[in-house]
C-alpha positions in Angstrom: -23.6 5.4 15.3 -20.4 7.3 15.2 -17.3 5.2 14.6 -14.3 6.2 16.7 -10.8 6.0 15.2 -7.5 5.9 17.0 -4.4 6.7 14.9 -1.0 5.3 15.7 1.5 7.8 14.3 1.8 11.5 14.5 3.8 11.7 11.3 2.3 10.3 8.1 -0.7 9.1 10.0 -1.7 12.6 11.1 -0.5 14.3 8.0 -2.3 12.1 5.4 -4.7 9.7 7.2 -6.3 12.3 9.5 -7.8 14.4 6.7 -9.0 11.2 5.0 -10.9 10.0 8.1 -12.3 13.5 8.7 -13.8 13.5 5.2 -16.2 10.7 6.2 -19.6 11.4 7.9 -20.2 9.4 11.1 -16.5 9.0 11.8 -14.5 10.8 14.5 -10.8 10.5 15.2 -10.8 10.4 19.0 -7.3 9.2 19.8 -3.7 9.5 18.6 -0.8 7.4 19.9 2.9 7.9 19.8 5.7 6.1 21.8 6.1 9.0 24.4 3.6 10.9 26.6 5.0 14.3 25.7 4.8 13.7 21.9 1.3 12.2 22.2 0.0 15.1 24.1 1.6 17.6 21.7 0.1 15.8 18.7 -3.3 15.6 20.3 -3.2 19.4 20.9 -1.8 20.2 17.5 -4.4 18.1 15.6 -7.3 18.8 17.9 -7.8 15.1 18.9 -9.4 14.5 22.3 -7.3 11.6 23.7 -3.5 11.2 23.6 -2.1 7.7 24.1 1.5 6.5 24.5 0.7 2.8 24.7 -0.9 1.5 21.5 -2.3 -1.7 23.0 -3.8 0.2 25.8 -5.6 2.4 23.3 -6.8 -0.6 21.4 -8.1 -2.3 24.7 -9.5 1.0 26.1 -13.0 0.5 24.7 -12.8 4.1 23.4 -12.1 3.3 19.7 -13.8 1.1 17.1 -11.1 1.4 14.4 -7.3 1.4 14.8 -5.2 3.1 12.1 -1.9 1.4 12.5 1.0 2.9 10.5 4.2 2.3 12.4 7.0 -0.1 11.5 5.9 -3.6 10.4 7.7 -5.5 13.2 6.5 -3.1 15.8 2.9 -3.0 14.8 2.4 -6.8 14.6 1.3 -7.2 18.2 -0.9 -4.1 17.9 -2.8 -5.4 14.9 -3.0 -8.8 16.5 -4.5 -7.3 19.7 -7.0 -5.4 17.6 -8.1 -8.5 15.7 -8.4 -10.6 18.9 -10.5 -7.9 20.6 -13.0 -7.1 17.7 -11.4 -3.7 16.9 -11.4 -3.0 13.1 -8.0 -2.4 11.5 -6.6 -0.1 8.8 -3.1 -1.5 8.5 0.0 -0.2 6.9 2.0 -1.6 4.0 3.6 -4.1 4.1 0.9 -5.9 6.0 3.4 -7.7 8.1 7.1 -8.2 8.6 7.4 -11.7 7.2 5.2 -14.7 6.1 4.9 -16.2 9.5 3.6 -13.1 11.1 1.4 -12.4 8.1 -0.1 -15.9 8.5 -0.8 -15.2 12.2 -2.7 -12.0 11.3 -4.6 -13.8 8.6 -5.7 -16.5 11.0 -6.7 -14.0 13.7 -8.7 -12.0 11.1 -10.5 -15.1 9.8 -11.3 -16.2 13.3 -12.6 -12.9 14.5 -15.2 -10.3 13.6 -13.0 -7.3 12.6 -13.2 -5.6 9.3 -9.5 -5.2 8.2 -7.9 -3.5 5.2 -4.5 -2.4 4.2 -3.1 0.9 3.1 -2.7 -0.1 -0.6 -4.7 3.0 -1.5 -3.3 3.2 -5.1 -6.1 1.0 -6.4 -8.5 3.8 -5.5 -6.7 6.4 -7.6 -9.2 7.5 -10.3 -6.9 6.7 -13.2 -6.3 3.2 -11.9 -10.0 2.7 -11.4 -10.5 3.7 -15.1 -7.8 1.2 -16.2 -9.6 -1.5 -14.3 -12.9 -0.7 -15.9 -11.3 -0.8 -19.3 -9.7 -4.1 -18.7 -12.9 -5.6 -17.3 -14.7 -4.3 -20.4 -12.3 -6.2 -22.7 -10.1 -3.3 -23.9 -7.0 -5.4 -23.8 -8.7 -8.5 -25.2 -6.8 -11.6 -24.2 -4.0 -10.3 -22.0 -0.5 -11.1 -23.3 2.2 -9.4 -21.4 3.3 -6.3 -19.6 6.1 -4.4 -17.7 5.9 -2.6 -14.5 8.5 -0.3 -12.9 8.4 1.4 -9.6 11.7 3.3 -9.1 12.3 5.9 -6.4 15.6 7.7 -5.5 15.1 7.7 -1.7 18.7 7.0 -0.6 21.0 7.9 -3.5 21.5 11.4 -2.0 19.9 10.9 1.4 18.7 13.7 3.6 19.3 13.5 7.4 15.7 14.6 8.2 14.0 12.1 5.9 11.6 10.2 8.2 12.3 6.8 6.7 16.1 6.6 7.1 15.4 3.7 9.5 14.8 1.6 6.4 18.5 0.7 6.5 18.0 -1.6 9.4 17.4 -5.3 9.0 14.9 -7.2 11.1 12.1 -4.6 10.9 10.3 -6.2 7.9 11.2 -3.6 5.3 13.0 -3.7 1.9 12.3 -2.2 -1.5 10.5 -5.4 -2.3 8.4 -5.5 0.8 7.5 -1.8 0.8 7.3 -0.4 -2.8 6.9 -4.0 -4.0 3.8 -4.5 -1.9 2.2 -1.4 -3.3 3.0 -2.6 -6.9 1.8 -6.1 -6.3 -1.5 -4.9 -4.8 -2.1 -2.9 -8.0 -1.2 -5.8 -10.3 -3.6 -8.1 -8.5 -6.3 -5.5 -8.6 -5.8 -5.0 -12.4 -4.9 -8.4 -13.7 -6.0 -11.0 -11.1 -4.2 -13.9 -9.5 -0.5 -14.9 -10.0 0.3 -18.6 -10.5 4.1 -18.5 -10.3 7.1 -16.3 -10.3 10.8 -16.1 -10.4 12.7 -13.3 -8.7 16.0 -11.7 -7.9 16.0 -9.7 -4.6 19.3 -7.9 -3.8 21.1 -4.8 -2.6 22.6 -2.5 -5.2 23.6 0.6 -3.1 26.0 -0.6 -0.4 26.2 2.7 1.4 24.2 5.9 1.9 26.3 9.1 1.9 24.8 12.1 3.7 25.7 15.7 3.0 27.8 16.0 6.2 30.0 13.1 5.1 28.5 10.5 7.4 27.8 7.1 5.9 25.3 4.3 6.6 25.9 0.8 5.5 22.3 -0.5 4.8 21.4 -4.0 5.9 18.3 -4.2 3.7 17.8 -5.0 0.0 16.9 -2.1 -2.3 16.1 -3.8 -5.6 14.0 -6.6 -6.9 13.2 -7.9 -10.4 10.4 -10.4 -10.8 8.8 -12.3 -13.7 5.1 -13.0 -12.9 2.8 -15.5 -14.6 -0.9 -14.8 -14.1 -3.7 -17.3 -14.1 -5.0 -15.5 -17.2 -1.9 -16.5 -19.1 -0.4 -13.1 -19.0 3.4 -12.7 -18.3 4.6 -9.4 -16.6 8.0 -8.2 -15.6 8.2 -6.1 -12.4 11.2 -4.1 -11.3 11.2 -2.2 -8.1 13.9 -0.1 -6.4 14.1 2.6 -3.7 17.7 3.4 -4.7 17.3 4.0 -8.4 19.5 6.6 -9.9 17.1 9.4 -11.1 14.2 7.2 -10.3 11.3 7.7 -12.8 8.5 6.8 -10.4 5.5 4.6 -11.4 5.2 3.0 -14.8 2.9 0.2 -16.0 2.3 -0.9 -19.5 0.3 -4.0 -20.7 -1.0 -5.3 -24.0 -3.3 -8.0 -25.2 -5.0 -9.2 -28.4 -7.1 -6.0 -28.7 -5.1 -3.1 -27.3 -2.5 -1.6 -25.0 -2.6 0.6 -21.9 0.2 2.6 -20.3 0.0 4.3 -16.8 2.7 6.7 -15.5 3.3 8.9 -12.5 6.5 10.9 -11.9 6.8 9.6 -8.3 4.5 7.6 -6.1 1.1 7.5 -8.0 -1.3 10.2 -6.8 -4.8 11.3 -7.8 -3.6 14.4 -9.7 -0.4 13.1 -11.4 -1.2 9.6 -12.6 -1.8 9.5 -16.4 -3.4 6.7 -18.4 -2.8 6.4 -22.2 -4.4 3.7 -24.3 -4.8 2.5 -27.9 -6.9 -0.2 -29.6 -5.6 -2.5 -32.2 -5.2 -0.6 -35.5 -4.7 2.8 -33.9 -1.7 4.9 -34.8 -0.6 5.2 -31.2 -1.6 5.8 -27.6 -3.9 8.7 -26.5 -4.4 10.1 -23.1 -7.7 8.9 -21.5 -9.9 11.4 -19.7 -10.9 10.3 -16.3 -14.7 10.7 -15.8 -15.8 12.9 -12.9 -17.7 9.9 -11.4 -14.3 8.3 -10.6 -12.8 11.4 -9.1 -15.5 11.6 -6.4 -17.3 9.2 -4.2 -20.7 9.6 -2.6 -20.3 10.0 1.2 -16.7 11.3 0.9 -16.4 15.1 1.5 -12.8 15.9 0.7 -11.2 18.8 -1.1 -9.8 17.7 -4.5 -6.9 20.0 -3.9 -6.0 18.5 -0.5 -2.4 17.9 0.3 -1.1 15.3 0.3 -3.1 13.9 -2.6 -2.8 10.4 -1.1 -5.6 11.5 1.3 -8.1 11.2 -1.6 -7.7 7.5 -2.4 -7.3 6.8 1.3 -10.6 8.4 2.0 -12.3 6.2 -0.7 -10.8 3.0 0.8 -11.8 4.1 4.3 -15.3 4.9 3.1 -15.9 1.4 1.9 -14.3 0.0 5.1 -16.8 2.0 7.1 -19.6 0.8 5.0 -18.5 -2.8 5.5 -18.5 -2.3 9.3 -22.1 -1.1 8.9 -22.9 -4.2 6.9 -23.0 -2.5 3.5 -20.8 -4.4 1.1 -17.1 -5.6 1.2 -14.1 -3.5 1.9 -11.0 -3.4 -0.4 -8.1 -4.0 -0.3 -8.9 -6.4 2.6 -6.7 -8.9 4.5 -7.5 -11.6 2.0 -5.8 -9.5 -0.7 -3.0 -8.6 1.7 -2.4 -12.3 2.4 -2.1 -13.0 -1.4 0.5 -10.2 -1.6 2.4 -11.7 1.3 2.4 -15.1 -0.5 4.0 -13.4 -3.5 6.6 -11.7 -1.4 7.5 -15.1 0.2 7.6 -16.7 -3.2 10.0 -14.0 -4.4 12.2 -14.6 -1.3 12.3 -18.4 -1.9 12.9 -17.9 -5.6 15.9 -15.6 -4.8 17.3 -18.1 -2.3 16.7 -21.3 -4.3 17.2 -19.8 -7.8 14.0 -21.3 -9.2 10.4 -20.6 -10.3 8.1 -20.8 -7.3 4.4 -21.7 -7.6 2.2 -19.6 -5.3 0.2 -22.7 -4.3 3.4 -23.9 -2.4 2.8 -21.2 0.2 -0.1 -21.9 2.5 
């Protein structure tokens, strides 16, 4: 049976998600949706997709799709994802999963009550280097995990460009911030590598109080652009996380952790990708860290036919995640990262919000 996909977004959804879906046998992208008829029809023609839609909920209810790929703004896509879950349509949802904890809880409850397979676009855990790090940790390379630091710093708005498609991030009320966006990606990775978090303390704030464009115009952002957290895991590990989308000369993705037996360090110059993410490691007694070769078996996945040189490189880990989602729909194993993991990340984000507001450590079990 061919599974039919409808994509909401003619920007990143068509640019990155479309080649990932088309890498999977037995899957066909049959619909694309934008907010206007003319743009939907133009996108359908440009990307050779049969059905244009300009009403997302109508596409979801049409009976013409089995999977909705929903990548628009968190506050806008909430009713779309909810409609899909309530009508048995499978969901590939954007990051962050929702705009706030109350709407995240509503999606979690609808997912648990329904039959849909639902995952989120936290594709970094499918990057081959990250998969290798997970295997090494599972095999005991770190030994008893002690501590770590993680930094995810981007320079998105220090010298903003008027054509940057995410300039709307300045607006409050849409469910975005550096913590909710970049922080969600980081937290998904940390849960994937190190397991559950018991408690945290956080400071979520705004550093850059204006965005100055080349023409002299200025935006006064209403959203926070920096968060620092201290996370305590159930394993006993303590890790410091710092995230910003307005970091001066942002250095991208960096994660370092050590335990009783060894140390690992993962870096990428920007958002982690399949071709630029590097893992270095060293065991206790070594003179330093050495770069680890990623085995070919982690660079490919049976049932995924995608060019390793595809651009953007994000399409590769996306295709791996989508493959397991499709297999789960067909009854062959669990998908990942699913809505259970997304809910855990939303609980961490809410704990960080409460910690900032109340100036205290927050136990994750407080958030139900």
